[in-house]
C-alpha positions in Angstrom: 0.0 0.0 0.0 1.2 3.5 -0.8 -0.4 7.0 -0.8 -0.8 6.7 -4.6 -3.2 3.7 -4.5 -6.4 5.7 -5.2 -4.8 7.7 -8.0 -5.8 5.4 -10.9 -4.5 5.8 -14.5 -2.0 8.6 -13.6 1.3 6.8 -13.8 3.2 9.8 -15.4 1.9 12.1 -12.7 2.9 9.7 -9.9 6.4 9.4 -11.4 6.8 13.2 -11.5 5.6 13.7 -7.9 7.6 10.8 -6.6 10.8 12.3 -8.0 10.0 15.6 -6.3 9.5 13.7 -3.0 12.8 11.8 -3.3 14.9 14.8 -4.6 14.2 18.2 -3.1 16.0 19.8 -6.0 13.0 18.8 -8.1 10.7 20.5 -5.6 9.1 23.9 -6.2 6.9 26.2 -3.9 3.8 26.0 -6.0 2.1 23.2 -8.0 -0.9 23.4 -10.3 -2.9 20.2 -10.9 -5.2 20.3 -13.9 -7.4 17.6 -15.5 -11.0 16.8 -16.4 -13.6 16.4 -13.6 -13.1 13.2 -11.7 -9.5 12.6 -12.9 -8.2 12.9 -9.3 -6.8 16.4 -9.0 -7.4 16.7 -5.3 -6.6 13.1 -4.7 -3.2 13.7 -6.3 -2.6 16.8 -4.2 -3.5 15.0 -1.0 -1.3 12.0 -1.9 1.6 14.4 -2.7 1.1 16.2 0.6 1.2 12.9 2.5 4.3 11.7 0.6 6.1 15.0 1.5 5.3 14.5 5.2 6.1 10.7 5.3 9.6 9.6 6.5 9.4 6.9 3.8 8.2 9.0 0.9 4.6 7.9 1.0 4.2 4.5 2.6 0.4 5.1 3.1 0.3 3.5 6.6 2.2 5.8 9.0 0.5 8.4 11.0 1.9 11.2 8.8 0.4 9.6 5.7 -3.0 8.8 7.3 -3.5 12.3 8.8 -2.4 14.1 5.6 -4.8 12.0 3.5 -7.8 12.5 5.8 -7.1 16.2 6.3 -6.2 16.2 10.0 -2.4 16.7 9.7 -1.4 19.9 11.5 0.7 21.1 8.6 -1.6 20.2 5.7 -4.4 22.7 5.1 -7.1 21.7 2.6 -9.4 24.4 1.3 -12.6 23.0 -0.3 -14.8 25.9 -1.4 -18.3 25.7 0.1 -19.6 28.8 -1.8 -19.6 30.0 -5.4 -16.2 31.7 -5.0 -13.2 31.9 -2.6 -13.4 35.1 -0.5 -10.5 37.5 -0.3 -10.6 37.4 3.5 -10.2 33.6 3.4 -7.3 33.9 1.0 -5.5 36.5 3.2 -5.8 34.1 6.2 -4.2 31.3 4.1 -1.4 33.6 3.1 -0.7 34.5 6.7 -0.7 30.8 7.6 1.6 30.0 4.7 4.2 32.3 6.2 4.5 30.1 9.3 7.1 27.4 9.7 5.9 23.8 9.8 4.9 22.8 13.3 5.3 19.0 13.3 6.0 18.0 9.7 8.7 18.5 7.1 6.6 20.9 5.0 3.6 23.3 5.4 1.2 22.3 2.6 -1.8 24.3 1.5 -4.2 22.7 -1.0 -6.8 24.8 -2.8 -9.2 22.3 -4.4 -11.0 24.9 -6.5 -8.4 27.4 -7.6 -10.6 28.2 -10.6 -13.0 29.9 -8.2 -10.4 32.5 -7.1 -11.5 35.0 -9.8 -15.2 34.1 -10.0 -16.4 37.6 -9.0 -13.2 39.5 -8.1 -9.5 39.4 -8.8 -8.7 40.3 -5.1 -8.3 36.7 -3.8 -6.0 35.8 -6.7 -3.9 38.9 -6.1 -3.6 38.0 -2.5 -2.3 34.5 -3.5 0.0 36.0 -6.1 1.9 38.0 -3.5 2.6 34.8 -1.6 3.8 33.0 -4.7 6.1 36.0 -5.7 7.8 35.8 -2.3 7.7 32.1 -1.3 8.3 31.0 2.2 10.8 28.2 2.7 9.3 24.8 3.5 5.8 26.0 2.4 4.2 24.4 -0.7 1.0 25.6 -2.4 -1.0 23.0 -4.4 -3.7 24.4 -6.6 -6.3 22.3 -8.4 -8.3 23.5 -11.5 -10.0 21.9 -14.5 -7.5 23.6 -17.0 -4.7 26.1 -17.2 -7.1 28.6 -18.7 -9.2 28.6 -15.5 -6.3 30.1 -13.5 -5.0 33.6 -14.2 -1.7 33.7 -16.1 0.3 35.3 -13.4 -0.4 32.4 -11.0 0.1 29.6 -13.5 3.4 31.1 -14.6 4.7 30.8 -11.1 3.5 27.2 -10.6 4.7 23.9 -11.9 2.0 22.3 -14.0 1.0 18.7 -13.6 -1.7 17.5 -16.0 -3.9 14.6 -15.2 -5.7 12.5 -17.8 -9.1 10.8 -17.8 -8.5 7.3 -16.4 -9.6 4.2 -18.3 -13.1 2.8 -17.4 -11.5 -0.6 -16.5 -9.1 1.2 -14.1 -11.9 3.0 -12.3 -14.0 -0.2 -12.1 -11.0 -2.0 -10.6 -10.7 0.8 -8.0 -14.4 0.5 -7.0 -14.0 -3.2 -6.5 -10.8 -3.0 -4.5 -11.5 0.0 -2.4 -15.3 0.0 -2.0 -16.1 -3.7 -2.4 -18.4 -3.1 -5.4 -19.7 -6.0 -7.4 -17.8 -6.3 -10.7 -20.8 -5.7 -12.9 -22.0 -2.7 -10.8 -18.4 -1.3 -10.8 -18.2 -1.5 -14.6 -21.7 0.1 -15.0 -20.8 2.9 -12.6 -17.4 3.6 -14.2 -18.9 3.7 -17.6 -22.0 5.8 -16.7 -19.8 8.3 -14.8 -17.5 8.5 -17.8 -14.5 7.6 -15.6 -15.3 10.3 -13.0 -14.0 8.5 -9.9 -16.2 10.4 -7.4 -19.4 10.0 -9.4 -18.7 6.4 -10.2 -18.3 5.6 -6.5 -21.6 7.4 -5.8 -23.5 5.5 -8.5 -22.0 2.2 -7.3 -23.2 2.8 -3.7 -26.4 4.8 -4.0 -29.5 3.4 -5.7 -31.2 6.8 -5.5 -28.4 8.3 -7.6 -28.8 5.6 -10.2 -32.6 6.2 -10.4 -32.1 10.0 -10.7 -29.6 9.4 -13.5 -32.0 7.1 -15.4 -34.7 9.8 -15.0 -32.4 12.4 -16.5 -31.4 10.5 -19.6 -35.0 9.4 -20.2 -36.0 13.1 -20.6 -34.3 13.2 -24.0 -37.0 11.1 -25.7 -39.9 12.8 -23.9 -39.3 16.5 -24.9 -41.7 16.8 -27.8 -43.7 20.0 -27.3 -43.2 23.3 -25.5 -45.0 22.0 -22.5 -42.7 19.0 -22.3 -39.7 21.3 -22.5 -40.8 23.5 -19.7 -41.7 20.5 -17.6 -38.3 18.8 -18.2 -36.5 22.0 -17.1 -38.6 22.2 -14.0 -37.9 18.5 -13.2 -34.1 19.0 -13.6 -34.2 22.0 -11.3 -36.4 20.1 -8.8 -34.1 17.0 -8.7 -31.1 19.3 -7.9 -33.1 21.2 -5.2 -34.3 18.0 -3.5 -30.9 16.5 -3.5 -29.4 19.7 -2.1 -32.0 19.8 0.7 -31.6 16.1 1.5 -27.9 16.4 1.6 -27.7 19.6 3.7 -30.6 19.5 6.1 -29.0 17.2 8.7 -25.6 18.9 8.4 -27.1 22.4 8.7 -29.0 21.4 11.9 -25.9 19.9 13.4 -23.8 23.0 12.6 -26.5 25.3 14.2 -26.7 23.1 17.3 -22.9 23.1 17.6 -22.7 26.9 17.2 -25.4 27.5 19.9 -23.5 25.1 22.2 -20.2 27.0 21.7 -22.0 30.3 22.4 -23.6 28.9 25.5 -27.1 29.6 24.2 -30.3 27.7 25.0 -31.3 25.9 21.8 -34.9 25.6 23.0 -35.3 29.4 23.5 -37.8 31.1 21.2 -35.6 34.2 20.9 -31.9 34.6 21.3 -29.8 37.6 22.4 -28.7 40.0 19.6 -25.1 38.8 19.5 -26.2 35.2 19.1 -28.8 36.0 16.5 -26.1 37.7 14.4 -23.8 34.7 14.5 -26.7 32.3 13.7 -27.7 34.6 10.8 -24.1 34.6 9.4 -24.1 30.8 9.6 -27.4 30.5 7.8 -26.1 32.8 5.1 -23.1 30.5 4.6 -25.3 27.4 4.5 -27.6 29.1 1.9 -24.5 29.8 -0.3 -23.3 26.3 0.1 -26.7 24.9 -0.8 -26.8 27.1 -3.9 -23.5 25.8 -5.1 -24.4 22.2 -4.4 -27.7 22.6 -6.3 -25.8 24.1 -9.3 -23.2 21.3 -9.2 -26.1 18.8 -9.2 -27.6 20.4 -12.2 -24.2 20.4 -14.0 -23.8 16.7 -13.3 -27.3 16.0 -14.6 -26.5 17.9 -17.8 -23.3 15.9 -18.3 -25.5 12.7 -18.0 -28.0 14.2 -20.5 -25.2 15.0 -23.0 -24.0 11.4 -22.8 -27.2 10.0 -24.4 -27.0 12.5 -27.4 -23.3 11.5 -27.7 -24.3 7.8 -27.8 -26.9 8.6 -30.4 -24.4 10.4 -32.6 -21.9 7.5 -32.3 -24.7 5.1 -33.3 -25.9 7.3 -36.2 -22.4 7.5 -37.6 -21.8 3.8 -37.2 -18.7 4.4 -35.1 -17.2 1.5 -33.2 -16.7 3.7 -30.1 -18.2 2.1 -26.9 -21.4 3.6 -25.6 -21.7 5.4 -22.3 -25.3 4.1 -21.9 -25.5 0.6 -23.3 -28.3 -0.1 -20.9 -30.5 2.6 -22.6 -29.8 1.4 -26.1 -33.5 1.7 -27.1 -33.5 5.4 -26.3 -30.2 5.9 -28.0 -31.5 4.3 -31.2 -34.7 6.3 -31.0 -32.8 9.6 -30.9 -30.5 8.5 -33.7 -33.6 7.7 -35.8 -35.2 11.1 -35.5 -32.2 13.5 -35.2 -29.6 14.0 -38.0 -26.0 14.0 -36.8 -26.1 17.8 -37.1 -29.2 17.9 -34.9 -27.5 15.7 -32.3 -24.5 18.0 -32.3 -26.8 21.0 -32.0 -28.5 19.4 -29.0 -25.1 18.8 -27.3 -24.2 22.4 -28.0 -27.5 23.6 -26.4 -26.7 21.6 -23.2 -23.2 23.0 -23.0 -24.5 26.5 -23.5 -26.9 26.0 -20.6 -23.9 24.8 -18.4 -22.0 27.9 -19.4 -24.9 30.2 -18.6 -25.5 28.7 -15.2 -21.8 29.0 -14.4 -22.0 32.6 -15.4 -24.8 33.1 -12.8 -27.8 33.0 -15.0 -30.8 31.7 -13.0 -30.7 27.9 -13.5 -34.4 27.4 -14.4 -34.2 30.1 -17.1 -31.1 28.5 -18.7 -32.7 25.0 -18.5 -35.9 26.2 -20.1 -34.0 27.8 -23.0 -32.0 24.6 -23.4 -35.0 22.2 -23.3 -36.8 24.2 -26.0 -33.9 23.4 -28.3 -34.0 19.7 -27.4 -37.5 19.0 -28.7 -37.5 15.9 -30.9 -38.7 16.4 -34.5 -41.6 14.0 -34.0 -43.2 11.9 -31.2 -41.0 8.9 -30.4 -43.8 7.2 -28.6 -41.7 7.0 -25.5 
């Protein structure tokens, strides 16, 4: 066992990072991990952090490795953005922390899992980070994760060493699900294929029947959007699926956070009204929770749109007679139905409409508005009888 066990299909990346661990002359103060969603950007960063702290270069079993991997190591800070962007105040705190010497480990490591969100609404957080990169602190390492180089401003990426991850093979992801999560081989293969090698989503599909049902409902929409009413209904269904999942995921956590805050403040949780200073803190917490829920719902919509794109992709592959494997072989009837009523150009236009909706939502367009505009462009030329 090593810290690299969960990083599947990334042998060149593992070799590069292992060299840096073994030879400090190959180290640098900032690393930028890029790759498609689910390729393992944050997994690679955490494994690298663990290997840097490990006396044996990443054995995977010592206390340094285990605490670095689970985020509890004193000198490894993992920033996973809860909101839609990283705030400048949060970045300034990280810069101050980065200036400190390691307390127990060999390195102080700061991992930013969503570096592409540094400039979502303001350049101020990125500028705060830039100052730290221009004047690096000895024994401090920044690890930034983003989908692509273009998602990070040029001044930051020019001061970072780039590590590009690739999409792992479906077989490799399936093997990981079997080995790590104990998934049945058939279920592991289905989940890996349906998730298009996104390791996190594949794990969720393999373990959660509700997630599999929701995915089936999403791809089934493609053959049911015939009229304007169907399009408006499909958009509402997509938004509702995301809202329900966000509520179900966050309700228990939000209640626990509120109870913990009241306990720390010494407040009576059963009181009908709270003193002003407690109300202000509770209000701030509720604001953070609302922002987190908004981001989670948007992420859920984006995942649903990726699933929806996959069935049009399969229909295009079928229409062209390509030998490329299907993402949705279990929905072959729907795939053939779409291929029968859409021309290849029409299928490409449908995929473009979905990608445009994703871009609009990412640009802060109200999700339902973007989904309705998309669904109207996905109407099938004639009733499929689905």
